[in-house]
DOTI-81100 format. One line per 2 residues: number of its first residue (from 0); their letters; for each residue x, y, z of N, C-alpha, C. Coordinates in steps of 0.05 Angstrom, whole numbers, plus 5000, padded with zeros to 4 digits. Layout:
DOTI-81100
NUM = a = X/Y/Z/X/Y/Z/X/Y/Z ~ ... $
This chain:
DOTI-81100
0 = xx = 2082/5335/8118/2105/5336/8137/2119/5309/8139 ~ 2103/5288/8142/2114/5261/8144/2128/5253/8118 $
2 = xx = 2116/5262/8096/2128/5256/8070/2155/5269/8067 ~ 2157/5295/8076/2182/5309/8074/2203/5297/8092 $
4 = xx = 2195/5288/8116/2213/5275/8134/2224/5249/8122 ~ 2207/5234/8108/2215/5210/8095/2235/5215/8073 $
6 = xx = 2230/5236/8058/2248/5244/8036/2276/5251/8047 ~ 2276/5266/8069/2301/5273/8082/2317/5249/8091 $
8 = xx = 2303/5229/8102/2316/5205/8111/2327/5189/8087 ~ 2311/5187/8066/2320/5173/8042/2344/5187/8030 $
10 = xx = 2344/5214/8030/2366/5229/8018/2392/5224/8034 ~ 2389/5223/8061/2413/5217/8078/2423/5189/8074 $
12 = xx = 2405/5170/8071/2413/5142/8066/2427/5141/8039 ~ 2417/5155/8019/2429/5156/7993/2457/5168/7994 $
14 = xx = 2460/5190/8009/2486/5203/8012/2506/5184/8025 ~ 2497/5171/8047/2515/5152/8060/2524/5130/8041 $
16 = xx = 2506/5120/8026/2512/5098/8007/2532/5108/7986 ~ 2527/5132/7974/2544/5142/7953/2572/5149/7964 $
18 = xx = 2573/5161/7987/2599/5169/7999/2615/5144/8006 ~ 2603/5124/8018/2616/5099/8024/2626/5085/7999 $
20 = xx = 2610/5086/7978/2618/5074/7953/2643/5087/7941 ~ 2643/5114/7942/2665/5130/7932/2690/5125/7949 $
22 = xx = 2686/5123/7975/2709/5120/7993/2722/5092/7990 ~ 2707/5072/7980/2719/5046/7975/2739/5048/7952 $
24 = xx = 2733/5065/7933/2751/5069/7910/2772/5090/7916 ~ 2764/5111/7930/2782/5134/7936/2782/5138/7966 $
26 = xx = 2798/5123/7981/2796/5123/8011/2800/5149/8024 ~ 2816/5168/8013/2821/5193/8026/2812/5217/8010 $
28 = xx = 2794/5214/7992/2784/5237/7977/2770/5257/7996 ~ 2777/5282/7993/2766/5303/8010/2736/5307/8006 $
30 = xx = 2722/5319/8026/2693/5321/8023/2685/5341/8001 ~ 2702/5361/7996/2696/5379/7974/2696/5365/7947 $
32 = xx = 2716/5348/7943/2718/5332/7919/2695/5312/7917 ~ 2687/5301/7940/2664/5283/7941/2639/5297/7932 $
34 = xx = 2635/5322/7941/2612/5337/7933/2610/5341/7903 ~ 2632/5348/7891/2632/5353/7862/2630/5326/7846 $
36 = xx = 2641/5305/7859/2640/5279/7845/2611/5267/7846 ~ 2598/5270/7869/2570/5260/7872/2552/5283/7863 $
38 = xx = 2550/5289/7838/2537/5313/7828/2507/5310/7822 ~ 2496/5286/7829/2468/5282/7823/2450/5287/7847 $
40 = xx = 2461/5297/7869/2446/5301/7893/2434/5329/7894 ~ 2411/5331/7906/2398/5358/7908/2404/5369/7936 $
42 = xx = 2428/5378/7940/2436/5388/7966/2459/5409/7962 ~ 2458/5430/7977/2479/5451/7974/2506/5442/7985 $
44 = xx = 2527/5455/7977/2554/5448/7985/2558/5449/8015 ~ 2548/5471/8027/2552/5474/8056/2537/5453/8072 $
46 = xx = 2513/5447/8064/2498/5426/8077/2511/5398/8074 ~ 2522/5394/8050/2536/5369/8045/2560/5366/8063 $
48 = xx = 2576/5387/8065/2600/5386/8082/2593/5383/8112 ~ 2570/5396/8120/2561/5393/8147/2553/5364/8152 $
50 = xx = 2539/5352/8132/2531/5324/8134/2555/5306/8137 ~ 2576/5311/8122/2601/5295/8123/2614/5297/8150 $
52 = xx = 2614/5322/8161/2626/5326/8188/2611/5311/8209 ~ 2584/5312/8208/2567/5299/8228/2570/5268/8226 $
54 = xx = 2576/5258/8203/2577/5229/8199/2606/5218/8197 ~ 2625/5235/8204/2653/5225/8207/2667/5220/8181 $
56 = xx = 2660/5235/8159/2673/5230/8133/2697/5248/8128 ~ 2703/5266/8147/2727/5282/8143/2752/5265/8148 $
58 = xx = 2773/5271/8133/2798/5255/8134/2820/5273/8144 ~ 2835/5263/8163/2859/5277/8172/2883/5269/8154 $
60 = xx = 2897/5288/8144/2919/5283/8126/2946/5283/8141 ~ 2962/5263/8135/2989/5260/8147/3009/5261/8125 $
62 = xx = 3028/5279/8127/3049/5281/8107/3073/5263/8114 ~ 3082/5248/8094/3105/5231/8098/3126/5238/8077 $
64 = xx = 3150/5245/8086/3172/5252/8068/3194/5232/8070 ~ 3198/5218/8047/3219/5199/8046/3228/5196/8017 $
66 = xx = 3253/5190/8012/3262/5188/7984/3274/5161/7978 ~ 3277/5155/7952/3289/5129/7944/3317/5132/7932 $
68 = xx = 3325/5157/7927/3351/5160/7915/3367/5181/7929 ~ 3393/5177/7931/3411/5198/7941/3425/5210/7917 $
70 = xx = 3416/5234/7910/3426/5247/7886/3450/5265/7891 ~ 3460/5265/7915/3483/5283/7921/3508/5273/7907 $
72 = xx = 3523/5292/7895/3548/5285/7883/3547/5274/7855 ~ 3523/5273/7843/3521/5262/7816/3520/5284/7796 $
74 = xx = 3527/5278/7771/3526/5297/7749/3497/5300/7740 ~ 3487/5324/7739/3459/5328/7732/3457/5344/7706 $
76 = xx = 3434/5340/7692/3427/5357/7670/3417/5384/7682 ~ 3418/5404/7667/3409/5430/7676/3379/5429/7681 $
78 = xx = 3370/5444/7701/3341/5445/7707/3328/5463/7686 ~ 3313/5451/7668/3301/5466/7646/3273/5477/7652 $
80 = xx = 3262/5469/7675/3234/5478/7680/3234/5500/7702 ~ 3257/5508/7711/3258/5527/7734/3244/5553/7728 $
82 = xx = 3248/5564/7704/3237/5591/7698/3216/5591/7675 ~ 3204/5568/7670/3185/5567/7648/3156/5563/7659 $
84 = xx = 3137/5572/7643/3109/5568/7650/3098/5545/7632 ~ 3088/5525/7645/3077/5502/7630/3049/5510/7620 $
86 = xx = 3045/5509/7594/3019/5518/7583/3006/5498/7565 ~ 3017/5474/7562/3005/5455/7544/3012/5426/7552 $
88 = xx = 2996/5408/7541/3002/5379/7545/3027/5372/7530 ~ 3042/5353/7540/3067/5343/7527/3088/5365/7524 $
90 = xx = 3087/5384/7542/3109/5405/7543/3130/5396/7563 ~ 3120/5386/7587/3138/5377/7608/3127/5351/7620 $
92 = xx = 3144/5331/7622/3137/5307/7637/3155/5306/7662 ~ 3144/5301/7685/3159/5298/7709/3158/5270/7720 $
94 = xx = 3181/5261/7730/3183/5233/7739/3198/5230/7765 ~ 3191/5208/7779/3205/5201/7804/3201/5172/7810 $
96 = xx = 3218/5161/7826/3216/5133/7834/3210/5133/7864 ~ 3189/5119/7872/3183/5116/7900/3183/5087/7909 $
98 = xx = 3179/5082/7934/3180/5054/7944/3154/5047/7957 ~ 3149/5020/7960/3126/5010/7975/3135/4985/7989 $
100 = xx = 3129/4983/8015/3137/4961/8031/3116/4939/8033 ~ 3122/4915/8024/3103/4893/8024/3117/4867/8033 $
102 = xx = 3105/4853/8051/3116/4827/8060/3146/4828/8066 ~ 3153/4847/8083/3181/4849/8093/3202/4856/8072 $
104 = xx = 3193/4869/8050/3213/4878/8031/3203/4902/8016 ~ 3221/4917/8004/3214/4941/7989/3211/4934/7959 $
106 = xx = 3190/4946/7947/3187/4946/7918/3187/4975/7909 ~ 3190/4979/7883/3194/5006/7873/3174/5012/7851 $
108 = xx = 3164/5037/7851/3144/5046/7831/3155/5071/7818 ~ 3156/5071/7792/3164/5094/7776/3140/5107/7763 $
110 = xx = 3136/5133/7767/3114/5147/7754/3125/5169/7735 ~ 3111/5173/7713/3117/5195/7695/3090/5210/7691 $
112 = xx = 3090/5236/7698/3066/5252/7698/3068/5276/7679 ~ 3047/5281/7664/3046/5305/7647/3042/5329/7666 $
114 = xx = 3060/5347/7666/3060/5370/7685/3036/5388/7681 ~ 3024/5389/7657/3002/5407/7652/2975/5394/7659 $
116 = xx = 2970/5369/7649/2944/5356/7653/2943/5339/7678 ~ 2967/5333/7690/2969/5315/7713/2962/5286/7706 $
118 = xx = 2961/5279/7681/2956/5251/7673/2982/5235/7678 ~ 2979/5212/7691/3002/5194/7694/3004/5179/7667 $
120 = xx = 3024/5187/7652/3026/5176/7624/3042/5150/7624 ~ 3059/5145/7644/3075/5121/7645/3081/5113/7673 $
122 = xx = 3084/5087/7678/3090/5078/7705/3100/5049/7704 ~ 3114/5040/7725/3122/5012/7726/3128/5004/7755 $
124 = xx = 3121/4980/7762/3127/4969/7788/3150/4949/7785 ~ 3169/4950/7803/3193/4933/7800/3203/4922/7826 $
126 = xx = 3219/4900/7822/3232/4887/7845/3258/4902/7853 ~ 3271/4914/7833/3297/4926/7837/3298/4955/7826 $
128 = xx = 3319/4969/7834/3322/4997/7826/3337/5001/7800 ~ 3343/4980/7785/3358/4982/7761/3341/4996/7739 $
130 = xx = 3354/5009/7720/3341/5024/7699/3322/5006/7683 ~ 3330/4982/7677/3314/4963/7661/3287/4956/7674 $
132 = xx = 3284/4961/7700/3260/4955/7714/3245/4979/7724 ~ 3256/5003/7720/3244/5027/7731/3238/5048/7710 $
134 = xx = 3257/5065/7704/3252/5087/7686/3248/5079/7657 ~ 3263/5059/7648/3261/5051/7620/3234/5040/7612 $
136 = xx = 3223/5020/7627/3196/5010/7620/3174/5031/7624 ~ 3178/5048/7644/3158/5070/7649/3157/5089/7626 $
138 = xx = 3181/5096/7615/3182/5115/7592/3170/5102/7567 ~ 3176/5076/7563/3165/5062/7540/3134/5061/7542 $
140 = xx = 3123/5058/7566/3094/5058/7569/3083/5086/7564 ~ 3098/5107/7572/3089/5135/7567/3088/5141/7537 $
142 = xx = 3108/5132/7523/3109/5136/7494/3086/5121/7480 ~ 3081/5096/7490/3058/5081/7479/3032/5094/7486 $
144 = xx = 3029/5105/7510/3005/5118/7519/2999/5142/7500 ~ 3020/5156/7491/3017/5178/7473/3017/5169/7444 $
146 = xx = 3015/5144/7439/3015/5132/7412/3039/5141/7396 ~ 3061/5145/7409/3086/5152/7395/3087/5181/7385 $
148 = xx = 3065/5196/7391/3064/5224/7381/3075/5243/7402 ~ 3101/5244/7403/3115/5260/7423/3127/5285/7409 $
150 = xx = 3119/5309/7416/3130/5333/7403/3160/5336/7409 ~ 3175/5346/7391/3203/5350/7395/3208/5370/7417 $
152 = xx = 3230/5365/7432/3238/5383/7454/3220/5381/7478 ~ 3205/5359/7480/3190/5355/7505/3210/5353/7528 $
154 = xx = 3206/5367/7550/3225/5366/7572/3218/5343/7591 ~ 3237/5325/7595/3234/5303/7613/3250/5311/7639 $
156 = xx = 3235/5317/7660/3246/5327/7685/3245/5306/7707 ~ 3268/5304/7722/3269/5284/7743/3289/5293/7765 $
158 = xx = 3294/5276/7784/3315/5281/7803/3341/5271/7791 ~ 3363/5271/7806/3389/5263/7795/3395/5234/7797 $
160 = xx = 3375/5217/7801/3380/5188/7804/3393/5176/7779 ~ 3410/5156/7784/3425/5144/7762/3408/5131/7740 $
162 = xx = 3383/5124/7747/3365/5112/7728/3357/5132/7706 ~ 3361/5158/7712/3353/5178/7693/3376/5188/7675 $
164 = xx = 3400/5178/7680/3422/5185/7661/3436/5159/7652 ~ 3423/5136/7656/3433/5111/7645/3434/5113/7615 $
166 = xx = 3453/5101/7602/3457/5103/7573/3433/5093/7557 ~ 3420/5071/7567/3397/5061/7552/3373/5079/7555 $
168 = xx = 3370/5092/7578/3349/5111/7582/3353/5136/7564 ~ 3377/5146/7564/3384/5170/7548/3381/5164/7518 $
170 = xx = 3387/5139/7511/3384/5132/7483/3355/5135/7474 ~ 3336/5127/7492/3308/5129/7485/3298/5158/7485 $
172 = xx = 3307/5174/7504/3299/5203/7504/3310/5217/7479 ~ 3335/5209/7471/3347/5221/7447/3332/5214/7422 $
174 = xx = 3322/5189/7421/3307/5179/7398/3283/5196/7392 ~ 3270/5205/7414/3246/5222/7411/3252/5252/7415 $
176 = xx = 3277/5258/7414/3286/5286/7415/3276/5301/7440 ~ 3276/5286/7463/3268/5299/7488/3292/5314/7500 $
178 = xx = 3285/5334/7517/3305/5349/7531/3307/5339/7560 ~ 3329/5328/7568/3332/5318/7595/3337/5341/7614 $
180 = xx = 3323/5340/7637/3324/5361/7657/3325/5348/7685 ~ 3340/5360/7703/3342/5348/7730/3341/5370/7751 $
182 = xx = 3331/5363/7774/3329/5381/7797/3350/5375/7818 ~ 3355/5394/7835/3374/5391/7856/3360/5383/7882 $
184 = xx = 3336/5393/7886/3321/5388/7910/3293/5376/7904 ~ 3282/5360/7922/3256/5347/7917/3234/5367/7909 $
186 = xx = 3234/5391/7922/3213/5411/7917/3215/5423/7888 ~ 3237/5418/7875/3239/5426/7847/3228/5406/7828 $
188 = xx = 3217/5384/7839/3203/5363/7823/3176/5358/7836 ~ 3163/5380/7843/3139/5379/7860/3117/5362/7850 $
190 = xx = 3111/5363/7825/3088/5347/7814/3093/5318/7817 ~ 3117/5309/7811/3124/5281/7813/3123/5272/7842 $
192 = xx = 3133/5288/7861/3132/5281/7889/3104/5280/7899 ~ 3087/5298/7889/3059/5298/7898/3044/5273/7888 $
194 = xx = 3049/5265/7864/3037/5241/7853/3044/5217/7870 ~ 3070/5215/7877/3079/5193/7894/3063/5192/7920 $
196 = xx = 3060/5215/7933/3046/5216/7958/3016/5209/7956 ~ 3004/5219/7935/2975/5213/7931/2970/5184/7926 $
198 = xx = 2986/5172/7908/2982/5144/7901/2987/5126/7925 ~ 3008/5131/7939/3015/5114/7962/2997/5118/7986 $
200 = xx = 2995/5144/7995/2982/5150/8020/2951/5151/8018 ~ 2941/5158/7995/2912/5161/7992/2899/5136/7980 $
202 = xx = 2916/5118/7969/2904/5094/7956/2918/5068/7965 ~ 2943/5064/7958/2956/5038/7962/2956/5029/7991 $
204 = xx = 2961/5047/8010/2963/5038/8038/2935/5030/8049 ~ 2914/5036/8035/2887/5028/8043/2878/5001/8030 $
206 = xx = 2895/4990/8013/2888/4965/7999/2900/4941/8014 ~ 2889/4918/8008/2899/4893/8019/2920/4882/8001 $
208 = xx = 2944/4892/8003/2966/4883/7986/2984/4864/8001 ~ 2985/4839/7992/2999/4818/8007/3025/4810/7994 $
210 = xx = 3028/4815/7968/3052/4807/7953/3056/4825/7929 ~ 3077/4818/7914/3085/4833/7891/3063/4834/7869 $
212 = xx = 3050/4812/7864/3029/4811/7844/3005/4828/7852 ~ 2999/4828/7878/2977/4846/7888/2984/4875/7883 $
214 = xx = 3009/4882/7888/3019/4909/7885/3016/4918/7856 ~ 3024/4901/7837/3022/4908/7809/2992/4913/7802 $
216 = xx = 2974/4895/7811/2946/4898/7804/2934/4924/7816 ~ 2942/4930/7841/2931/4954/7854/2942/4980/7842 $
218 = xx = 2967/4979/7834/2979/5003/7821/2964/5008/7794 ~ 2960/4986/7779/2944/4988/7754/2917/5001/7759 $
220 = xx = 2903/4990/7779/2876/5000/7786/2877/5029/7795 ~ 2897/5036/7812/2898/5063/7823/2905/5084/7802 $
222 = xx = 2923/5077/7784/2930/5096/7762/2905/5102/7745 ~ 2890/5081/7740/2865/5085/7725/2846/5104/7740 $
224 = xx = 2842/5099/7766/2825/5115/7782/2835/5144/7783 ~ 2861/5147/7786/2873/5174/7788/2869/5189/7761 $
226 = xx = 2874/5176/7739/2872/5189/7713/2843/5195/7704 ~ 2825/5175/7710/2798/5177/7698/2776/5185/7718 $
228 = xx = 2781/5183/7744/2760/5188/7763/2765/5209/7785 ~ 2791/5215/7790/2797/5234/7812/2797/5263/7802 $
230 = xx = 2778/5280/7812/2778/5308/7804/2801/5323/7817 ~ 2811/5343/7803/2833/5360/7813/2824/5389/7815 $
232 = xx = 2830/5402/7837/2823/5430/7840/2836/5447/7818 ~ 2861/5442/7813/2876/5458/7793/2867/5453/7764 $
234 = xx = 2851/5432/7760/2841/5425/7734/2811/5432/7732 ~ 2803/5451/7749/2775/5461/7749/2756/5438/7756 $
236 = xx = 2764/5421/7775/2749/5398/7785/2744/5376/7764 ~ 2760/5377/7743/2759/5356/7723/2779/5334/7730 $
238 = xx = 2775/5310/7720/2796/5290/7722/2818/5296/7702 ~ 2842/5285/7705/2863/5291/7686/2856/5284/7657 $
240 = xx = 2843/5261/7653/2835/5253/7626/2813/5272/7615 ~ 2794/5279/7631/2773/5298/7623/2785/5325/7615 $
242 = xx = 2805/5333/7631/2818/5359/7626/2832/5358/7599 ~ 2847/5336/7593/2860/5334/7568/2841/5334/7544 $
244 = xx = 2818/5320/7548/2798/5320/7527/2787/5348/7522 ~ 2783/5364/7543/2773/5391/7540/2793/5408/7525 $
246 = xx = 2819/5404/7531/2840/5419/7517/2841/5412/7488 ~ 2839/5386/7482/2839/5377/7454/2815/5389/7439 $
248 = xx = 2792/5389/7452/2767/5400/7439/2770/5429/7433 ~ 2782/5444/7452/2787/5473/7448/2805/5478/7424 $
250 = xx = 2825/5461/7422/2844/5464/7399/2830/5459/7373 ~ 2813/5438/7373/2799/5431/7348/2780/5453/7340 $
252 = xx = 2766/5465/7360/2747/5487/7354/2762/5511/7344 ~ 2785/5517/7355/2801/5539/7347/2811/5536/7318 $
254 = xx = 2819/5511/7311/2828/5505/7284/2805/5508/7264 ~ 2781/5499/7272/2758/5501/7254/2750/5530/7250 $
256 = xx = 2752/5546/7271/2745/5575/7268/2765/5589/7250 ~ 2791/5582/7253/2811/5594/7236/2806/5587/7207 $
258 = xx = 2798/5561/7202/2791/5552/7175/2768/5568/7163 ~ 2748/5573/7180/2725/5589/7170/2733/5617/7163 $
260 = xx = 2751/5629/7179/2760/5656/7174/2776/5657/7147 ~ 2792/5637/7142/2808/5635/7117/2789/5633/7093 $
262 = xx = 2767/5618/7096/2748/5615/7074/2735/5641/7068 ~ 2727/5656/7089/2714/5682/7085/2733/5702/7072 $
264 = xx = 2759/5701/7080/2779/5719/7068/2782/5713/7038 ~ 2782/5687/7031/2785/5679/7003/2761/5688/6987 $
266 = xx = 2737/5687/6998/2713/5695/6984/2714/5725/6979 ~ 2723/5741/6998/2725/5770/6994/2746/5776/6973 $
268 = xx = 2768/5762/6972/2789/5766/6952/2779/5760/6924 ~ 2763/5739/6921/2752/5732/6895/2733/5753/6886 $
270 = xx = 2716/5764/6903/2697/5785/6896/2710/5810/6886 ~ 2732/5818/6900/2747/5842/6894/2760/5840/6866 $
272 = x = 2771/5816/6861/2785/5812/6835/2765/5808/6812 $
């Protein structure tokens, strides 16, 4: 009896330690995600969530809606993602520019996200809203992240901000034969808006960011955590990078199986002849 009681105490101490450790890296991660992330514990999901409730690990979520661009009255590209189903990596990239307030001034962060895998493929932190400091370097990073292997007709979707139809930006999308697409309302660019909110409200605002250099370092760190460590419900509790690897593996297995079928067909043809 005493031994069992001691084990229960040790298990609770271990849970507290692991949850606190995870919360240092992911300050607003939900308890359900914490459960799946801390997968080495011998405790059921309901008991784990009850433990979190008893120990104050539940997080209240606050929604903040604010934009960085006024897209009214500008010429937009047609919304190419309105009626399509995204079924693969590098089919649609969604992008938006958001702001972050540090030391009495605004800085700007541009994100480019793969709409299927939720991987942040490109991003940039900037002092100003000009194309050369926002969308252009973010897109260059996205292309580098994909090692230049961009399928033709990849849809690049954004709001109607001028940084997305600047001549230098369009020159780069044309070079890689991307299809430019724009939305009229923020909710038509939902994935990009959601990424903005998660990065800012769930991570950056919990960091000790005192200046521009701190912001750059924390955005670098947070994008890594988001891509490699944060599980997503819509990705079957996998991280974005893990999800992409699983998709790649499935494609490789499918190709190998098709190759085996072709070999068998060729053998049958030889026997018949």
